[in-house]
NUVO-867497 format. One record per residue (C-alpha): x, y, z; residue in one letter; residue number from 0. Coordinates in nm, 3 decimals, m for minus. Layout:
% residues N
+---------+---------+---------+------+--------+
:       u :       v :       w : sepa : drenlo :
+---------+---------+---------+------+--------+
:       X :       Y :       Z :    a :    NUM :
...
+---------+---------+---------+------+--------+
END
This chain:
% residues 201
+---------+---------+---------+------+--------+
:       u :       v :       w : sepa : drenlo :
+---------+---------+---------+------+--------+
:  m3.010 : m10.621 :   4.867 :    m :      0 :
:  m3.329 : m10.423 :   4.913 :    k :      1 :
:  m3.328 : m10.089 :   4.738 :    m :      2 :
:  m3.548 :  m9.784 :   4.704 :    i :      3 :
:  m3.450 :  m9.563 :   4.413 :    s :      4 :
:  m3.169 :  m9.337 :   4.536 :    r :      5 :
:  m3.236 :  m8.969 :   4.540 :    r :      6 :
:  m2.872 :  m8.865 :   4.513 :    i :      7 :
:  m2.819 :  m8.495 :   4.471 :    t :      8 :
:  m2.461 :  m8.525 :   4.350 :    a :      9 :
:  m2.232 :  m8.777 :   4.181 :    t :     10 :
:  m1.902 :  m8.592 :   4.211 :    a :     11 :
:  m1.699 :  m8.442 :   4.493 :    w :     12 :
:  m1.892 :  m8.151 :   4.633 :    l :     13 :
:  m1.859 :  m7.911 :   4.918 :    v :     14 :
:  m2.130 :  m7.961 :   5.175 :    l :     15 :
:  m2.205 :  m7.605 :   5.283 :    a :     16 :
:  m2.439 :  m7.440 :   5.526 :    v :     17 :
:  m2.583 :  m7.113 :   5.407 :    i :     18 :
:  m2.691 :  m6.871 :   5.673 :    l :     19 :
:  m2.853 :  m6.534 :   5.634 :    l :     20 :
:  m2.713 :  m6.254 :   5.848 :    s :     21 :
:  m3.020 :  m6.058 :   5.947 :    g :     22 :
:  m3.389 :  m6.117 :   5.883 :    v :     23 :
:  m3.477 :  m6.371 :   5.616 :    s :     24 :
:  m3.678 :  m6.252 :   5.319 :    s :     25 :
:  m3.902 :  m6.556 :   5.361 :    c :     26 :
:  m4.012 :  m6.423 :   5.700 :    n :     27 :
:  m4.354 :  m6.257 :   5.662 :    p :     28 :
:  m4.319 :  m5.890 :   5.737 :    g :     29 :
:  m3.938 :  m5.920 :   5.729 :    g :     30 :
:  m3.691 :  m5.721 :   5.523 :    t :     31 :
:  m3.600 :  m5.843 :   5.176 :    d :     32 :
:  m3.232 :  m5.876 :   5.093 :    i :     33 :
:  m3.289 :  m5.656 :   4.790 :    e :     34 :
:  m3.428 :  m5.378 :   5.013 :    d :     35 :
:  m3.143 :  m5.382 :   5.266 :    d :     36 :
:  m2.787 :  m5.419 :   5.132 :    p :     37 :
:  m2.659 :  m5.478 :   5.488 :    s :     38 :
:  m2.819 :  m5.825 :   5.477 :    l :     39 :
:  m2.600 :  m6.091 :   5.317 :    s :     40 :
:  m2.557 :  m6.465 :   5.282 :    w :     41 :
:  m2.276 :  m6.633 :   5.473 :    h :     42 :
:  m2.148 :  m6.956 :   5.313 :    i :     43 :
:  m1.930 :  m7.191 :   5.513 :    e :     44 :
:  m1.770 :  m7.525 :   5.424 :    t :     45 :
:  m1.868 :  m7.800 :   5.667 :    v :     46 :
:  m1.705 :  m8.105 :   5.505 :    e :     47 :
:  m1.590 :  m8.199 :   5.156 :    i :     48 :
:  m1.789 :  m8.512 :   5.066 :    v :     49 :
:  m1.978 :  m8.672 :   4.784 :    t :     50 :
:  m2.313 :  m8.540 :   4.895 :    a :     51 :
:  m2.643 :  m8.717 :   4.930 :    g :     52 :
:  m2.955 :  m8.593 :   5.106 :    s :     53 :
:  m2.932 :  m8.337 :   5.387 :    t :     54 :
:  m3.159 :  m8.203 :   5.659 :    s :     55 :
:  m3.104 :  m7.898 :   5.881 :    i :     56 :
:  m3.243 :  m7.768 :   6.210 :    c :     57 :
:  m3.143 :  m7.494 :   6.456 :    l :     58 :
:  m3.074 :  m7.520 :   6.827 :    d :     59 :
:  m3.205 :  m7.277 :   7.091 :    a :     60 :
:  m2.916 :  m7.040 :   7.018 :    d :     61 :
:  m2.984 :  m7.044 :   6.644 :    g :     62 :
:  m2.680 :  m7.256 :   6.558 :    s :     63 :
:  m2.727 :  m7.512 :   6.278 :    p :     64 :
:  m2.724 :  m7.888 :   6.313 :    c :     65 :
:  m2.713 :  m8.087 :   5.987 :    i :     66 :
:  m2.787 :  m8.452 :   5.924 :    g :     67 :
:  m2.649 :  m8.578 :   5.591 :    y :     68 :
:  m2.568 :  m8.881 :   5.382 :    y :     69 :
:  m2.199 :  m8.940 :   5.311 :    d :     70 :
:  m2.240 :  m9.111 :   4.974 :    y :     71 :
:  m1.868 :  m9.189 :   4.943 :    s :     72 :
:  m1.874 :  m9.417 :   5.247 :    n :     73 :
:  m2.244 :  m9.501 :   5.269 :    g :     74 :
:  m2.268 :  m9.348 :   5.617 :    d :     75 :
:  m2.504 :  m9.122 :   5.809 :    l :     76 :
:  m2.332 :  m8.817 :   5.957 :    k :     77 :
:  m2.426 :  m8.523 :   6.176 :    c :     78 :
:  m2.249 :  m8.186 :   6.181 :    a :     79 :
:  m2.313 :  m7.933 :   6.455 :    r :     80 :
:  m2.176 :  m7.580 :   6.483 :    l :     81 :
:  m2.024 :  m7.515 :   6.826 :    t :     82 :
:  m1.816 :  m7.235 :   6.972 :    g :     83 :
:  m1.500 :  m7.409 :   6.852 :    s :     84 :
:  m1.623 :  m7.486 :   6.501 :    g :     85 :
:  m1.801 :  m7.775 :   6.331 :    w :     86 :
:  m1.831 :  m8.097 :   6.527 :    e :     87 :
:  m1.886 :  m8.393 :   6.291 :    i :     88 :
:  m2.008 :  m8.735 :   6.408 :    d :     89 :
:  m2.058 :  m9.057 :   6.215 :    t :     90 :
:  m2.400 :  m9.162 :   6.343 :    v :     91 :
:  m2.439 :  m9.497 :   6.164 :    d :     92 :
:  m2.196 :  m9.681 :   5.937 :    s :     93 :
:  m2.342 : m10.033 :   5.944 :    l :     94 :
:  m2.405 : m10.112 :   5.577 :    g :     95 :
:  m2.523 :  m9.844 :   5.335 :    v :     96 :
:  m2.722 :  m9.605 :   5.552 :    v :     97 :
:  m2.818 :  m9.240 :   5.582 :    g :     98 :
:  m3.004 :  m9.139 :   5.269 :    n :     99 :
:  m3.350 :  m8.976 :   5.295 :    h :    100 :
:  m3.243 :  m8.819 :   5.625 :    v :    101 :
:  m3.453 :  m8.596 :   5.850 :    s :    102 :
:  m3.327 :  m8.431 :   6.171 :    i :    103 :
:  m3.474 :  m8.252 :   6.472 :    v :    104 :
:  m3.354 :  m8.143 :   6.817 :    l :    105 :
:  m3.550 :  m8.200 :   7.137 :    d :    106 :
:  m3.602 :  m7.950 :   7.421 :    a :    107 :
:  m3.265 :  m8.043 :   7.575 :    s :    108 :
:  m3.086 :  m8.002 :   7.242 :    g :    109 :
:  m3.035 :  m8.374 :   7.181 :    a :    110 :
:  m3.025 :  m8.492 :   6.818 :    v :    111 :
:  m3.295 :  m8.720 :   6.671 :    h :    112 :
:  m3.260 :  m8.851 :   6.312 :    i :    113 :
:  m3.460 :  m9.078 :   6.083 :    t :    114 :
:  m3.314 :  m9.226 :   5.766 :    y :    115 :
:  m3.314 :  m9.512 :   5.518 :    y :    116 :
:  m3.108 :  m9.831 :   5.562 :    d :    117 :
:  m3.044 :  m9.923 :   5.199 :    e :    118 :
:  m2.864 : m10.247 :   5.281 :    t :    119 :
:  m3.171 : m10.393 :   5.452 :    n :    120 :
:  m3.448 : m10.178 :   5.307 :    g :    121 :
:  m3.552 : m10.054 :   5.653 :    d :    122 :
:  m3.654 :  m9.735 :   5.830 :    l :    123 :
:  m3.405 :  m9.647 :   6.104 :    k :    124 :
:  m3.396 :  m9.396 :   6.388 :    y :    125 :
:  m3.097 :  m9.263 :   6.583 :    a :    126 :
:  m3.071 :  m9.028 :   6.878 :    w :    127 :
:  m2.775 :  m8.895 :   7.072 :    k :    128 :
:  m2.755 :  m9.023 :   7.429 :    n :    129 :
:  m2.481 :  m8.820 :   7.603 :    l :    130 :
:  m2.174 :  m8.882 :   7.384 :    d :    131 :
:  m2.298 :  m9.182 :   7.182 :    t :    132 :
:  m2.574 :  m9.249 :   6.931 :    y :    133 :
:  m2.837 :  m9.512 :   6.993 :    e :    134 :
:  m2.978 :  m9.671 :   6.675 :    v :    135 :
:  m3.307 :  m9.858 :   6.625 :    e :    136 :
:  m3.482 : m10.023 :   6.333 :    t :    137 :
:  m3.835 :  m9.880 :   6.327 :    v :    138 :
:  m3.992 : m10.069 :   6.036 :    d :    139 :
:  m3.854 : m10.362 :   5.837 :    s :    140 :
:  m4.165 : m10.487 :   5.658 :    e :    141 :
:  m4.070 : m10.479 :   5.292 :    g :    142 :
:  m3.877 : m10.191 :   5.140 :    y :    143 :
:  m3.956 :  m9.906 :   5.377 :    v :    144 :
:  m3.791 :  m9.587 :   5.502 :    g :    145 :
:  m3.754 :  m9.357 :   5.204 :    g :    146 :
:  m3.837 :  m8.985 :   5.213 :    f :    147 :
:  m3.854 :  m8.968 :   5.593 :    t :    148 :
:  m3.976 :  m8.669 :   5.793 :    s :    149 :
:  m3.943 :  m8.651 :   6.172 :    i :    150 :
:  m4.116 :  m8.435 :   6.434 :    a :    151 :
:  m4.140 :  m8.433 :   6.813 :    l :    152 :
:  m4.454 :  m8.354 :   7.009 :    d :    153 :
:  m4.472 :  m8.148 :   7.330 :    a :    154 :
:  m4.393 :  m8.459 :   7.533 :    g :    155 :
:  m4.081 :  m8.537 :   7.331 :    g :    156 :
:  m4.235 :  m8.840 :   7.160 :    n :    157 :
:  m4.110 :  m8.915 :   6.809 :    v :    158 :
:  m4.338 :  m8.907 :   6.502 :    h :    159 :
:  m4.217 :  m9.015 :   6.156 :    v :    160 :
:  m4.371 :  m9.018 :   5.810 :    s :    161 :
:  m4.205 :  m9.228 :   5.540 :    y :    162 :
:  m4.246 :  m9.410 :   5.210 :    f :    163 :
:  m4.332 :  m9.780 :   5.182 :    d :    164 :
:  m4.162 :  m9.876 :   4.856 :    g :    165 :
:  m4.308 : m10.226 :   4.849 :    t :    166 :
:  m4.668 : m10.106 :   4.846 :    n :    167 :
:  m4.613 :  m9.746 :   4.728 :    s :    168 :
:  m4.787 :  m9.618 :   5.040 :    d :    169 :
:  m4.739 :  m9.338 :   5.290 :    l :    170 :
:  m4.670 :  m9.477 :   5.638 :    k :    171 :
:  m4.646 :  m9.329 :   5.986 :    y :    172 :
:  m4.455 :  m9.441 :   6.296 :    a :    173 :
:  m4.498 :  m9.321 :   6.653 :    y :    174 :
:  m4.266 :  m9.385 :   6.948 :    r :    175 :
:  m4.421 :  m9.372 :   7.292 :    d :    176 :
:  m4.139 :  m9.428 :   7.539 :    g :    177 :
:  m3.951 :  m9.728 :   7.400 :    h :    178 :
:  m4.235 :  m9.876 :   7.195 :    h :    179 :
:  m4.291 :  m9.813 :   6.824 :    w :    180 :
:  m4.631 :  m9.826 :   6.654 :    s :    181 :
:  m4.655 :  m9.815 :   6.274 :    t :    182 :
:  m4.942 :  m9.788 :   6.029 :    g :    183 :
:  m5.042 :  m9.699 :   5.676 :    t :    184 :
:  m5.174 :  m9.345 :   5.633 :    v :    185 :
:  m5.256 :  m9.356 :   5.261 :    d :    186 :
:  m5.269 :  m9.682 :   5.068 :    g :    187 :
:  m5.429 :  m9.554 :   4.749 :    t :    188 :
:  m5.114 :  m9.605 :   4.544 :    g :    189 :
:  m4.773 :  m9.441 :   4.509 :    y :    190 :
:  m4.807 :  m9.190 :   4.789 :    t :    191 :
:  m4.555 :  m9.065 :   5.042 :    g :    192 :
:  m4.264 :  m8.978 :   4.815 :    r :    193 :
:  m4.281 :  m8.607 :   4.887 :    l :    194 :
:  m4.269 :  m8.478 :   5.241 :    h :    195 :
:  m4.255 :  m8.164 :   5.448 :    s :    196 :
:  m4.009 :  m8.107 :   5.729 :    s :    197 :
:  m4.253 :  m7.880 :   5.906 :    e :    198 :
:  m4.338 :  m8.000 :   6.255 :    a :    199 :
:  m4.702 :  m7.953 :   6.343 :    g :    200 :
+---------+---------+---------+------+--------+
END
């Protein structure tokens, strides 16, 4: 079984929680610090009780959170989305041990797009929600690839992914134009690509 070193953030039962700030975040330039305005407070909510792995969060057009996360107990990729009736939780992929090193983004229509690591096969995978079901693709399967993924969409809705090539210790990049994937090495100077940013350029 191909393996990239697991970056597990917990080894016991944990509460997966989303933490939202009511008001203006103190990390917002020019915003109000929590310390300066006692009316601002953190709101902590339980989404699901799981043995937690990696998580990734994004917000929809209404500011509601959508979380992609690795269910370490079952080796599955899950997605939780806050709706008017509460948290809606989907199992996105459960084929083998999948879902660690997850990164999530929503497109202009609010559809979910997720990249993640397939530990069973050592591959980079991509899933997106098509109406009520998730479509899953293997993006790159050359060696041990797919760790530390980061996903972004361009103005045309095309998917861009950066990820770690564990076989060669390189930073790689994948681009999806329509239904076709192109992949390449960005930095092959040795042991690069293990840290990433979720900022979309």
